[in-house]
DSSP file (Angstrom, degrees, kcal/mol; ACC not computed):
  #  RESIDUE AA STRUCTURE BP1 BP2  ACC     N-H-->O    O-->H-N    N-H-->O    O-->H-N    TCO  KAPPA ALPHA  PHI   PSI    X-CA   Y-CA   Z-CA
    1    1 A R              0   0    0      0, 0.0     2,-0.3     0, 0.0    27,-0.2   0.000 360.0 360.0 360.0 132.7    0.0    0.0    0.0
    2    2 A Y  E     -a   28   0A   0     25,-2.7    27,-2.5    22,-0.2    30,-0.1  -0.900 360.0-159.2-127.0 147.9    1.4    3.3   -1.1
    3    3 A E  E    S+     0   0A   0     -2,-0.3    30,-1.8     1,-0.3     2,-0.3   0.620  91.2  18.1 -93.4 -18.5    0.8    7.0   -0.4
    4    4 A L  E     -a   33   0A   0     28,-0.2     2,-0.4     2,-0.0    -1,-0.3  -0.954  64.2-168.9-153.6 132.6    2.5    8.1   -3.6
    5    5 A I  E     -a   34   0A   0     28,-2.1    30,-3.3    -2,-0.3     2,-0.5  -0.992   7.9-157.4-124.7 128.4    3.3    6.2   -6.8
    6    6 A W  E     -a   35   0A   0     -2,-0.4    30,-0.2    28,-0.2    -2,-0.0  -0.911  11.4-171.2-101.8 127.1    5.6    7.6   -9.5
    7    7 A L  E     -a   36   0A   0     28,-2.9    30,-2.4    -2,-0.5     2,-2.1  -0.947  18.4-157.6-123.9 109.5    5.0    6.1  -12.9
    8    8 A P    >   +     0   0    0      0, 0.0     3,-1.8     0, 0.0     4,-0.2  -0.473  26.5 175.0 -80.8  69.6    7.4    6.9  -15.8
    9    9 A A  G >   +     0   0    0     -2,-2.1     3,-2.1    28,-0.4    29,-0.1   0.760  62.2  66.3 -54.1 -38.6    4.7    5.9  -18.3
   10   10 A P  G 3  S+     0   0    0      0, 0.0    51,-0.3     0, 0.0    -1,-0.3   0.746  97.8  57.5 -60.1 -19.5    6.5    6.8  -21.6
   11   11 A F  G <  S+     0   0    0     -3,-1.8     2,-0.3    49,-0.2    -2,-0.2   0.445  93.4  81.8 -91.0   0.3    9.0    4.1  -21.0
   12   12 A L  S <  S-     0   0    0     -3,-2.1    47,-0.0    -4,-0.2     2,-0.0  -0.813  81.9-116.7-105.1 145.5    6.5    1.3  -20.8
   13   13 A S     >  -     0   0    0     -2,-0.3     4,-2.8     1,-0.1    48,-0.3  -0.319  33.3-108.1 -68.3 162.9    4.9   -0.5  -23.7
   14   14 A E  H  > S+     0   0    0     46,-0.8     4,-2.7     1,-0.2     5,-0.2   0.895 121.0  52.9 -62.1 -39.0    1.2   -0.2  -24.0
   15   15 A E  H  > S+     0   0    0      2,-0.2     4,-1.8     1,-0.2    -1,-0.2   0.931 112.1  44.5 -61.0 -46.4    0.7   -3.8  -22.9
   16   16 A E  H  > S+     0   0    0      2,-0.2     4,-2.2     1,-0.2    -2,-0.2   0.906 113.9  50.2 -64.6 -42.0    2.8   -3.2  -19.8
   17   17 A L  H  X S+     0   0    0     -4,-2.8     4,-2.5     1,-0.2    -2,-0.2   0.921 109.5  49.8 -64.7 -44.3    1.1    0.1  -19.0
   18   18 A R  H  < S+     0   0    0     -4,-2.7    -1,-0.2     1,-0.2    -2,-0.2   0.865 113.9  46.5 -63.2 -36.0   -2.4   -1.4  -19.4
   19   19 A A  H  X S+     0   0    0     -4,-1.8     4,-0.7    -5,-0.2    -1,-0.2   0.862 115.9  45.7 -71.8 -36.0   -1.5   -4.3  -17.1
   20   20 A A  H  X S+     0   0    0     -4,-2.2     4,-2.8    -5,-0.2     5,-0.3   0.875  97.3  69.2 -78.0 -39.2    0.2   -2.0  -14.5
   21   21 A L  H  X S+     0   0    0     -4,-2.5     4,-2.6     1,-0.2     5,-0.2   0.886 100.6  44.6 -55.6 -49.2   -2.4    0.8  -14.2
   22   22 A P  H  > S+     0   0    0      0, 0.0     4,-2.0     0, 0.0    -1,-0.2   0.899 115.7  48.8 -62.9 -36.7   -5.2   -1.1  -12.4
   23   23 A R  H  X S+     0   0    0     -4,-0.7     4,-1.1     2,-0.2    -2,-0.2   0.896 112.4  48.0 -68.4 -39.7   -2.7   -2.7  -10.0
   24   24 A L  H  X S+     0   0    0     -4,-2.8     4,-0.5     2,-0.2     3,-0.4   0.925 111.1  49.9 -66.9 -44.2   -1.1    0.6   -9.2
   25   25 A A  H >< S+     0   0    0     -4,-2.6     3,-1.1    -5,-0.3    -2,-0.2   0.902 110.9  50.5 -60.4 -40.4   -4.4    2.3   -8.6
   26   26 A A  H 3< S+     0   0    0     -4,-2.0    -1,-0.2     1,-0.2    -2,-0.2   0.749 103.6  60.3 -69.0 -23.6   -5.4   -0.6   -6.3
   27   27 A A  H 3< S+     0   0    0     -4,-1.1   -25,-2.7    -3,-0.4     2,-0.2   0.565  83.7 101.4 -82.6  -8.2   -2.2   -0.3   -4.4
   28   28 A L  E << S-a    2   0A   0     -3,-1.1   -25,-0.2    -4,-0.5     3,-0.1  -0.557  71.1-130.9 -77.6 138.3   -2.9    3.3   -3.3
   29   29 A V  E >   -     0   0A   0    -27,-2.5     3,-2.4    -2,-0.2    68,-0.3  -0.499  49.4 -73.2 -75.9 158.0   -4.2    4.0    0.2
   30   30 A P  E 3  S+     0   0A   0      0, 0.0    69,-0.3     0, 0.0    -1,-0.1  -0.288 124.2  18.1 -54.4 132.8   -7.2    6.3    0.4
   31   31 A G  E 3  S+     0   0A   0     66,-1.8    68,-0.1     1,-0.3     2,-0.1   0.374  97.2 131.4  87.4  -4.1   -6.2    9.8   -0.3
   32   32 A A  E <   -     0   0A   0     -3,-2.4    65,-3.0    66,-0.2     2,-0.3  -0.357  49.4-126.4 -83.7 163.6   -3.0    8.8   -2.0
   33   33 A W  E     -aB   4  96A   0    -30,-1.8   -28,-2.1    63,-0.2     2,-0.5  -0.850   9.6-157.2-114.7 143.2   -1.7   10.1   -5.4
   34   34 A L  E     -aB   5  95A   0     61,-2.8    61,-2.2    -2,-0.3     2,-0.5  -0.987  15.7-166.6-111.3 127.0   -0.5    8.4   -8.6
   35   35 A V  E     -aB   6  94A   0    -30,-3.3   -28,-2.9    -2,-0.5     2,-0.5  -0.970   5.2-172.3-119.1 120.6    1.8   10.7  -10.6
   36   36 A A  E     -aB   7  93A   0     57,-3.1    57,-2.9    -2,-0.5     2,-0.3  -0.938  19.8-137.0-116.5 131.0    2.5    9.6  -14.2
   37   37 A G  E     + B   0  92A   0    -30,-2.4   -28,-0.4    -2,-0.5     2,-0.3  -0.684  34.6 179.2 -77.4 137.6    5.0   11.2  -16.6
   38   38 A T  E     - B   0  91A   0     53,-1.9    53,-2.3    -2,-0.3    26,-0.1  -0.921  34.0-104.7-136.9 161.9    3.4   11.5  -20.0
   39   39 A N  B     -d   64   0B   0     24,-0.8    26,-1.1    -2,-0.3    50,-0.1  -0.703  48.7-107.8 -81.1 139.5    4.3   12.8  -23.5
   40   40 A P        -     0   0    0      0, 0.0     2,-0.4     0, 0.0    -1,-0.1  -0.359  31.3-111.7 -68.3 149.0    2.5   16.1  -24.2
   41   41 A A        -     0   0    0      1,-0.1     2,-0.1     2,-0.0     7,-0.1  -0.657  31.8-126.9 -79.2 133.2   -0.4   16.0  -26.7
   42   42 A A        -     0   0    0     -2,-0.4     6,-0.1     2,-0.1    -1,-0.1  -0.405  13.7-122.7 -76.6 157.9    0.4   17.8  -30.0
   43   43 A D  S    S+     0   0    0     -2,-0.1     2,-0.3     4,-0.0    -1,-0.1   0.782  89.5  47.5 -74.2 -28.2   -1.9   20.6  -31.2
   44   44 A D  S  > S-     0   0    0      1,-0.1     4,-2.2     0, 0.0     5,-0.2  -0.821  83.3-116.8-121.2 159.4   -2.7   19.0  -34.6
   45   45 A A  H  > S+     0   0    0     -2,-0.3     4,-2.5     1,-0.2     5,-0.2   0.857 111.0  52.6 -60.5 -40.7   -3.7   15.5  -35.8
   46   46 A L  H  > S+     0   0    0      1,-0.2     4,-2.6     2,-0.2    -1,-0.2   0.939 111.4  45.6 -63.5 -47.1   -0.5   14.9  -37.8
   47   47 A R  H  > S+     0   0    0      1,-0.2     4,-2.6     2,-0.2    -1,-0.2   0.879 112.1  52.4 -64.9 -37.0    1.8   15.7  -35.0
   48   48 A R  H  X S+     0   0    0     -4,-2.2     4,-2.4     2,-0.2    -1,-0.2   0.933 111.4  47.1 -62.0 -44.7   -0.2   13.6  -32.6
   49   49 A S  H  X S+     0   0    0     -4,-2.5     4,-2.5     2,-0.2    -2,-0.2   0.921 113.6  46.9 -63.8 -44.3    0.0   10.7  -35.0
   50   50 A V  H  X S+     0   0    0     -4,-2.6     4,-2.8     1,-0.2     5,-0.2   0.904 111.9  51.8 -64.7 -40.7    3.7   11.1  -35.5
   51   51 A G  H  X S+     0   0    0     -4,-2.6     4,-2.2    -5,-0.2    -2,-0.2   0.909 111.5  45.9 -62.1 -43.0    4.3   11.4  -31.8
   52   52 A R  H  X S+     0   0    0     -4,-2.4     4,-2.4     2,-0.2     5,-0.2   0.916 113.8  49.0 -65.3 -43.4    2.3    8.2  -31.0
   53   53 A W  H  X S+     0   0    0     -4,-2.5     4,-2.6     1,-0.2    -2,-0.2   0.933 112.2  48.2 -61.8 -47.0    4.1    6.3  -33.8
   54   54 A T  H  X S+     0   0    0     -4,-2.8     4,-1.7     1,-0.2     6,-0.2   0.904 111.5  50.6 -61.2 -42.5    7.5    7.5  -32.6
   55   55 A A  H  <>S+     0   0    0     -4,-2.2     5,-2.7    -5,-0.2    -1,-0.2   0.929 114.5  42.2 -63.4 -45.6    6.7    6.6  -29.0
   56   56 A T  H ><5S+     0   0    0     -4,-2.4     3,-1.6     1,-0.2    -1,-0.2   0.857 109.9  57.7 -72.0 -33.4    5.6    3.0  -29.9
   57   57 A L  H 3<5S+     0   0    0     -4,-2.6    -1,-0.2     1,-0.3    -2,-0.2   0.864 105.7  51.8 -61.0 -35.6    8.5    2.5  -32.3
   58   58 A G  T 3<5S-     0   0    0     -4,-1.7    -1,-0.3    -5,-0.2    -2,-0.2   0.341 129.6 -95.8 -84.4   7.0   10.9    3.2  -29.4
   59   59 A G  T < 5S+     0   0    0     -3,-1.6    -3,-0.2     1,-0.2    -2,-0.1   0.472  93.4 105.6  94.8   1.7    9.2    0.6  -27.2
   60   60 A G      < -     0   0    0     -5,-2.7   -46,-0.8    -6,-0.2     2,-0.3   0.175  67.2 -98.4 -92.0-146.7    6.9    3.1  -25.4
   61   61 A N        -     0   0    0    -51,-0.3    -1,-0.1   -48,-0.3    -3,-0.1  -0.830  17.9-115.6-136.6 171.8    3.2    3.6  -25.7
   62   62 A S        +     0   0    0     -2,-0.3     2,-0.4    -7,-0.1     5,-0.1   0.282  68.4 126.1 -95.1  10.0    0.7    6.0  -27.4
   63   63 A F        -     0   0    0    -54,-0.1   -24,-0.8     4,-0.1     2,-0.2  -0.564  36.1-177.6 -71.8 121.4   -0.7    7.5  -24.1
   64   64 A D  B  >  -d   39   0B   0     -2,-0.4     4,-2.6   -26,-0.1     5,-0.2  -0.436  47.6 -81.1-102.3-172.1   -0.5   11.3  -24.1
   65   65 A T  H  > S+     0   0    0    -26,-1.1     4,-2.2     1,-0.2     5,-0.1   0.909 129.4  46.8 -58.9 -45.7   -1.5   13.6  -21.3
   66   66 A A  H  > S+     0   0    0      1,-0.2     4,-2.2     2,-0.2    -1,-0.2   0.918 113.0  48.8 -64.5 -43.4   -5.2   13.5  -22.2
   67   67 A R  H  > S+     0   0    0      1,-0.2     4,-2.4     2,-0.2    -1,-0.2   0.906 110.9  49.9 -65.4 -41.2   -5.3    9.7  -22.6
   68   68 A M  H  X S+     0   0    0     -4,-2.6     4,-2.4     2,-0.2    -1,-0.2   0.914 109.5  52.3 -63.3 -41.5   -3.6    9.1  -19.3
   69   69 A S  H  X S+     0   0    0     -4,-2.2     4,-2.0    -5,-0.2    -2,-0.2   0.926 110.5  47.9 -59.3 -45.2   -6.0   11.5  -17.6
   70   70 A E  H  X S+     0   0    0     -4,-2.2     4,-2.3     1,-0.2    -1,-0.2   0.903 111.1  50.8 -62.1 -43.0   -9.0    9.5  -19.0
   71   71 A E  H  X S+     0   0    0     -4,-2.4     4,-1.1     1,-0.2    -1,-0.2   0.898 109.5  49.9 -63.5 -41.2   -7.5    6.2  -18.0
   72   72 A L  H  <>S+     0   0    0     -4,-2.4     5,-2.2     1,-0.2     3,-0.2   0.893 111.2  48.5 -67.3 -39.0   -6.9    7.3  -14.4
   73   73 A V  H ><5S+     0   0    0     -4,-2.0     3,-2.0     1,-0.2    -1,-0.2   0.909 107.5  55.8 -64.5 -41.8  -10.5    8.6  -14.1
   74   74 A A  H 3<5S+     0   0    0     -4,-2.3    -1,-0.2     1,-0.3    -2,-0.2   0.773 102.9  56.9 -61.9 -25.3  -11.8    5.3  -15.5
   75   75 A L  T 3<5S-     0   0    0     -4,-1.1    -1,-0.3    -3,-0.2    -2,-0.2   0.431 126.6-100.7 -85.0   0.3   -9.9    3.5  -12.7
   76   76 A G  T < 5S+     0   0    0     -3,-2.0    -3,-0.2     1,-0.3     2,-0.2   0.511  76.6 139.1  95.2   5.0  -11.8    5.5  -10.1
   77   77 A L      < -     0   0    0     -5,-2.2    -1,-0.3    -6,-0.2    20,-0.2  -0.507  31.9-163.9 -82.2 156.2   -9.1    8.1   -9.4
   78   78 A E  E     +C   96   0A   0     18,-3.6    18,-3.5     1,-0.2    -1,-0.0  -0.659  54.6  48.3-129.7-179.6  -10.1   11.7   -8.9
   79   79 A E  E     -     0   0A   0     -2,-0.2    -1,-0.2    16,-0.2     2,-0.1   0.872  69.2-164.8  53.4  44.8   -8.8   15.3   -8.8
   80   80 A V  E     +     0   0A   0     -3,-0.2     2,-0.3    15,-0.1    15,-0.2  -0.408  11.6 177.8 -64.8 130.4   -6.8   14.8  -12.0
   81   81 A R  E     -C   94   0A   0     13,-2.9    13,-3.1    -2,-0.1     2,-0.4  -0.971  18.0-146.9-134.1 148.0   -4.2   17.6  -12.4
   82   82 A T  E     -C   93   0A   0     -2,-0.3    11,-0.2    11,-0.2     9,-0.0  -0.930   7.7-169.4-118.5 145.2   -1.6   18.2  -15.0
   83   83 A F  E     -C   92   0A   0      9,-2.7     9,-2.6    -2,-0.4    -2,-0.0  -0.897  13.4-148.3-134.3 101.7    1.8   19.8  -14.5
   84   84 A P  E     -C   91   0A   0      0, 0.0     7,-0.2     0, 0.0     3,-0.1  -0.346  10.7-166.4 -63.8 150.9    3.9   20.8  -17.5
   85   85 A T        -     0   0    0      5,-1.4     2,-0.2     1,-0.5     6,-0.1   0.605  58.7 -11.5-102.1-101.9    7.6   20.6  -17.1
   86   86 A V  S >  S-     0   0    0      4,-0.2     3,-2.8     1,-0.1    -1,-0.5  -0.666  93.3 -73.4 -99.5 159.4    9.8   22.3  -19.7
   87   87 A A  T 3  S+     0   0    0      1,-0.3    -1,-0.1    -2,-0.2     0, 0.0  -0.276 121.2   1.1 -53.7 124.2    8.4   23.6  -23.1
   88   88 A G  T 3  S+     0   0    0      1,-0.2    -1,-0.3    -3,-0.1     3,-0.1   0.427 113.9 111.8  77.4  -1.5    7.7   20.6  -25.3
   89   89 A G  S <  S-     0   0    0     -3,-2.8    -1,-0.2     1,-0.2    -4,-0.1  -0.153  75.3 -47.8 -95.4-169.9    8.8   18.2  -22.6
   90   90 A P        -     0   0    0      0, 0.0    -5,-1.4     0, 0.0     2,-0.4  -0.105  46.3-144.8 -58.3 153.8    6.9   15.7  -20.4
   91   91 A V  E     -BC  38  84A   0    -53,-2.3   -53,-1.9    -7,-0.2     2,-0.4  -0.989  12.2-136.6-120.0 131.0    3.7   16.6  -18.6
   92   92 A L  E     -BC  37  83A   0     -9,-2.6    -9,-2.7    -2,-0.4     2,-0.5  -0.721  13.8-160.5 -87.1 135.1    3.0   15.1  -15.2
   93   93 A V  E     -BC  36  82A   0    -57,-2.9   -57,-3.1    -2,-0.4     2,-0.4  -0.977   9.3-171.3-116.1 121.9   -0.5   13.8  -14.6
   94   94 A A  E     +BC  35  81A   0    -13,-3.1   -13,-2.9    -2,-0.5     2,-0.3  -0.925   7.4 173.7-115.0 138.6   -1.5   13.4  -11.0
   95   95 A A  E     -B   34   0A   0    -61,-2.2   -61,-2.8    -2,-0.4     2,-0.4  -0.992  19.2-137.7-143.3 148.4   -4.7   11.7   -9.8
   96   96 A R  E     -BC  33  78A   0    -18,-3.5   -18,-3.6    -2,-0.3   -63,-0.2  -0.850  14.1-125.2-113.9 138.7   -5.9   10.9   -6.3
   97   97 A R        -     0   0    0    -65,-3.0   -66,-1.8    -2,-0.4   -20,-0.1  -0.671  47.5-102.0 -74.0 130.0   -7.5    7.8   -4.9
   98   98 A P    >   -     0   0    0      0, 0.0     3,-0.9     0, 0.0     2,-0.3  -0.228  37.1-115.7 -55.4 139.6  -10.7    9.0   -3.2
   99   99 A A  T 3  S+     0   0    0    -69,-0.3     3,-0.1     1,-0.2   -70,-0.0  -0.564  92.7  14.1 -76.2 138.1  -10.4    9.2    0.6
  100  100 A G  T 3  S+     0   0    0     -2,-0.3     2,-0.3     1,-0.3    -1,-0.2   0.608 100.9 109.1  77.9  12.5  -12.6    6.9    2.6
  101  101 A R  S <  S-     0   0    0     -3,-0.9    -1,-0.3     1,-0.1    -4,-0.0  -0.826  71.2-101.5-118.0 161.2  -13.6    4.6   -0.2
  102  102 A A        -     0   0    0     -2,-0.3    -1,-0.1     1,-0.2     3,-0.1  -0.083  66.3 -53.5 -66.5 175.2  -12.8    1.0   -1.1
  103  103 A R        -     0   0    0      1,-0.1    -1,-0.2     2,-0.1   -77,-0.1  -0.115  64.9-102.5 -51.0 145.0  -10.3    0.2   -3.7
  104  104 A P              0   0    0      0, 0.0   -28,-0.2     0, 0.0    -1,-0.1  -0.291 360.0 360.0 -64.8 158.3  -10.8    1.7   -7.2
  105  105 A A              0   0    0    -30,-0.1   -29,-0.2   -31,-0.1   -30,-0.1   0.489 360.0 360.0 -63.6 360.0  -12.3   -0.5   -9.9
């Protein structure tokens, strides 16, 4: 059981990430945070597609900031927040396990 989990998501394959996310969410104590590093979403469709292709080609996954936020909410986490780092660089996505509730789905 953890009060904070750091997940360097861009370095995991999509298969690994999909397997890990539910287990990580379940490992949080009530009120705890999961913080995932993500690739920023590009403004246009072509750049988004190239970014996803490049990430998966390098052994990573196609999850960008928006997709990670959606996945964490789907797992029952709340209070999703994003924190940009440097211009064009990774964006941190933080989400909290609700306090006082049973494990997320």
